[in-house]
C-alpha positions in Angstrom: 79.7 85.3 118.2 81.7 82.5 116.6 84.5 83.5 114.3 83.7 83.0 110.6 79.9 82.6 111.3 78.2 84.3 108.4 74.7 83.7 109.8 74.8 86.6 112.3 73.9 84.3 115.2 75.8 81.6 117.2 72.7 80.2 118.9 68.9 80.2 119.0 66.5 80.2 121.9 63.8 77.5 122.0 60.9 79.0 123.9 59.0 75.7 124.2 55.5 75.4 125.5 55.4 77.6 128.6 57.7 79.7 130.7 55.7 78.9 133.8 58.1 77.1 136.2 55.3 75.1 137.8 54.4 73.5 134.5 58.0 72.4 133.6 57.9 69.2 135.8 54.6 68.2 134.3 55.8 68.8 130.7 59.1 66.9 131.5 57.3 63.9 132.9 54.7 63.8 130.0 57.3 63.9 127.2 59.7 61.5 129.0 56.8 59.0 129.3 55.8 59.4 125.6 59.4 59.1 124.5 60.0 55.9 126.4 56.8 54.4 125.2 57.7 55.3 121.6 61.2 53.8 121.8 60.0 50.6 123.6 57.0 50.1 121.4 58.8 50.5 118.1 61.8 48.5 119.4 59.4 45.6 120.2 58.0 45.7 116.7 61.5 45.5 115.2 62.6 42.7 117.5 59.4 40.7 116.8 59.9 41.1 113.0 63.6 40.1 113.3 63.1 37.0 115.5 59.8 35.7 114.1 60.0 33.9 110.7 56.3 34.4 110.2 56.9 38.1 109.7 59.7 37.8 107.2 57.6 39.3 104.4 57.8 42.5 102.5 55.0 44.2 104.5 56.8 43.7 107.8 60.2 44.5 106.3 58.7 48.0 105.5 57.1 48.1 108.9 60.4 47.4 110.7 62.0 50.3 108.7 59.0 52.5 109.6 59.5 51.7 113.3 63.2 52.5 113.1 62.4 55.9 111.5 59.8 56.6 114.2 62.4 56.0 117.0 64.9 58.2 115.2 62.3 61.0 114.6 61.4 61.2 118.3 65.1 60.9 119.3 66.0 63.9 117.2 63.5 66.1 119.0 62.5 64.9 122.5 65.9 64.3 124.3 67.1 67.9 123.6 63.8 69.3 124.8 64.0 67.2 128.0 67.6 68.4 128.6 66.5 72.0 128.1 63.8 71.7 130.7 66.1 69.8 133.2 69.0 72.3 132.9 66.7 75.4 132.5 68.7 76.3 129.5 66.7 77.0 126.3 69.7 77.8 124.1 70.7 75.6 121.2 73.8 76.2 119.1 73.5 77.1 115.5 75.0 73.8 114.3 72.8 71.8 116.7 69.8 73.7 115.4 70.9 73.0 111.8 71.2 69.3 112.6 67.8 69.2 114.2 66.3 70.9 111.1 67.9 68.3 108.9 66.5 65.3 110.9 63.1 66.9 111.4 62.8 67.0 107.6 64.5 63.7 106.8 62.3 61.4 108.9 58.9 62.7 107.8 60.0 62.2 104.2 61.0 58.6 105.0 57.7 58.0 106.7 55.8 59.2 103.7 57.7 57.1 101.2 57.7 54.0 103.4 53.9 54.3 103.8 53.6 54.6 100.0 55.7 51.4 99.6 53.5 49.6 102.1 50.4 50.7 100.1 52.0 49.3 96.9 52.7 46.1 98.7 49.1 45.7 99.8 47.9 46.6 96.3 50.1 43.8 94.8 49.1 41.3 97.5 45.3 41.8 97.0 45.0 42.7 93.4 47.7 40.4 92.0 48.1 37.6 94.6 49.4 35.0 92.1 52.3 37.3 91.1 53.0 38.7 94.6 56.2 36.7 95.4 57.6 37.4 92.0 56.9 41.2 92.1 57.6 41.9 95.7 60.9 40.0 95.7 63.7 40.9 98.3 65.7 42.8 95.6 62.8 45.2 94.8 62.0 45.7 98.5 65.7 46.5 99.2 65.7 49.0 96.3 62.5 50.7 97.5 64.0 51.3 101.0 67.3 52.4 99.5 65.6 54.9 97.2 63.5 56.1 100.0 66.6 56.9 102.1 68.4 58.4 99.2 65.5 60.8 98.4 65.1 61.8 102.0 68.9 62.4 102.6 69.4 64.4 99.4 66.2 66.5 99.9 67.1 67.3 103.5 70.7 68.2 102.5 69.4 70.5 99.8 67.3 72.4 102.3 70.3 72.7 104.7 72.6 73.9 101.9 70.2 76.7 101.1 69.7 77.5 104.8 73.4 77.9 105.4 73.5 81.0 103.2 70.9 82.8 105.2 71.7 85.7 107.6 69.8 86.2 110.9 69.7 89.6 112.4 66.5 89.4 114.5 66.1 88.3 118.0 67.0 84.5 117.7 64.0 83.3 119.6 62.1 80.3 118.2 58.5 80.0 119.5 58.7 76.2 119.3 60.1 73.2 121.2 62.5 72.2 118.4 64.2 73.8 115.4 61.7 73.6 112.6 62.6 74.9 109.1 59.7 77.4 108.6 60.2 79.0 112.0 63.9 79.4 111.2 63.1 81.1 107.9 60.9 83.6 109.6 63.9 84.8 111.6 66.0 85.4 108.5 66.7 88.9 107.3 68.2 87.8 103.9 66.1 86.6 100.9 64.3 83.3 101.6 62.5 83.0 98.2 64.4 80.0 97.1 63.9 78.3 100.5 60.1 78.8 100.5 59.9 77.7 96.8 61.8 74.5 97.6 59.5 73.9 100.6 56.3 74.2 98.5 57.7 72.2 95.6 58.9 69.3 97.8 55.7 69.3 99.8 53.9 68.8 96.5 56.3 66.2 95.1 56.9 64.2 98.4 53.7 64.9 100.1 50.8 65.1 97.6 52.1 62.6 95.0 52.7 59.8 97.5 49.2 60.4 98.9 47.7 60.1 95.4 49.6 56.9 95.0 48.3 55.5 98.3 44.7 56.6 97.4 45.0 55.0 94.0 46.3 51.7 95.5 43.4 51.5 97.9 40.8 52.4 95.2 42.1 49.3 93.3 42.1 47.3 96.5 38.5 48.3 97.2 37.5 47.3 93.7 39.2 43.9 94.1 37.6 43.3 97.5 34.1 44.0 96.0 34.7 41.3 93.4 35.5 38.7 96.1 32.7 36.1 96.7 34.1 34.8 99.9 33.3 36.8 103.1 36.3 35.2 104.7 38.5 36.6 101.9 37.0 40.0 102.3 37.6 40.0 106.0 41.2 38.9 105.6 41.8 41.6 103.0 40.3 44.3 105.3 42.4 43.1 108.3 45.7 43.3 106.4 44.9 46.8 105.2 43.2 48.2 108.4 46.4 48.9 110.3 48.1 50.5 107.4 45.1 52.7 106.6 44.9 53.8 110.3 48.6 54.8 110.3 48.3 56.7 107.0 45.2 58.6 108.3 47.0 59.5 111.5 50.2 60.6 109.7 48.5 62.7 107.1 45.8 63.9 109.4 48.2 65.3 112.0 50.5 66.7 109.3 47.6 68.6 107.7 46.6 69.7 111.2 50.0 71.3 111.8 49.9 73.3 108.5 46.3 74.2 109.0 46.9 75.4 112.6 49.9 77.5 111.6 47.9 79.1 108.8 44.8 80.1 110.8 46.3 81.0 114.1 49.2 83.2 115.3 49.4 81.4 118.7 52.8 79.7 119.1 51.3 77.4 121.8 48.6 76.1 119.5 51.1 75.5 116.7 53.4 73.7 119.2 50.6 71.5 120.4 49.7 70.5 116.8 53.3 69.7 116.2 53.4 67.4 119.2 50.6 65.3 117.6 52.6 65.0 114.4 56.2 64.6 115.7 55.7 62.8 119.1 52.2 61.3 119.4 52.1 59.7 116.0 55.4 57.7 116.4 54.1 56.6 119.8 50.8 55.3 118.6 52.0 53.4 115.5 53.1 50.3 117.4 49.8 50.2 119.3 47.9 50.4 116.0 49.9 47.5 114.5 49.9 45.4 117.6 46.2 45.8 118.5 44.7 45.5 115.0 47.1 42.8 113.6 46.9 39.2 114.6 50.3 38.3 113.1 52.0 41.0 115.2 50.2 40.0 118.3 51.1 36.4 117.7 54.8 37.4 117.2 54.7 39.4 120.5 53.5 36.3 122.3 56.2 34.1 120.8 58.8 36.7 121.6 57.6 36.9 125.2 57.7 33.1 125.5 61.2 33.0 124.1 62.3 35.7 126.5 60.8 34.1 129.6 62.3 30.7 128.7 65.8 32.2 128.5 65.4 33.7 132.0 
């Protein structure tokens, strides 16, 4: 053990999905493919927004930040898992595990708050179109993103500060493919009351309240759409909200699925599969949702492709 380590452990063992050696190449190839698609897809979204002036609007400013967060979320989890499979070494140091816990909490918080900001943007655009440019000015958009990062960083740091005082005396095996806070707390032999209290409190504040805000925004949007006399106006309003609603449904649906699965089953494999949907599949699908269901993004992709080919 490391000198001065008050936790009682110097490393943890990530058990992953399966110990069957015949399945490891399949798992490695599957996750490598999903990771590459996630990075490439979200990177294309960011580049399209940066280089296309048609997308220099608050909605796509938030979307570019969401894509960056999705890249970082996957990068904080998947490369370490791929390295463990490749080297056949499932150990992760205490500090590396602590770092992974930090980022695995930070990026979902950022996702939640960015999706809430995007819902507010759609609410202003559809319910108060004449005041949209005044309300959703660059100053406000910048502050919303700054506050989002500030809340995420401080909340994650608070969890880590509490976690650093825990002592671990059990077998340090984590039945998961990454260091996730609740799994770490289950290994602690010291009092974790404050840790669990903070988890439940923050889940309510940063999970439930943003969802209520999103639902309220869309209830007002639906009421405004019903009052529209033009079918073209209704169709345009639905098209601008469809992609965002799909991403919100996927994000919260998979998140609830993870918590529901962990509550009703004691199978680590089933919990891990549910976590894959939340932490790996969702960031991979977001670019497809926005590119397939959004004419502006598809047009930006075409212009970006034309600009790239003309430079070759």
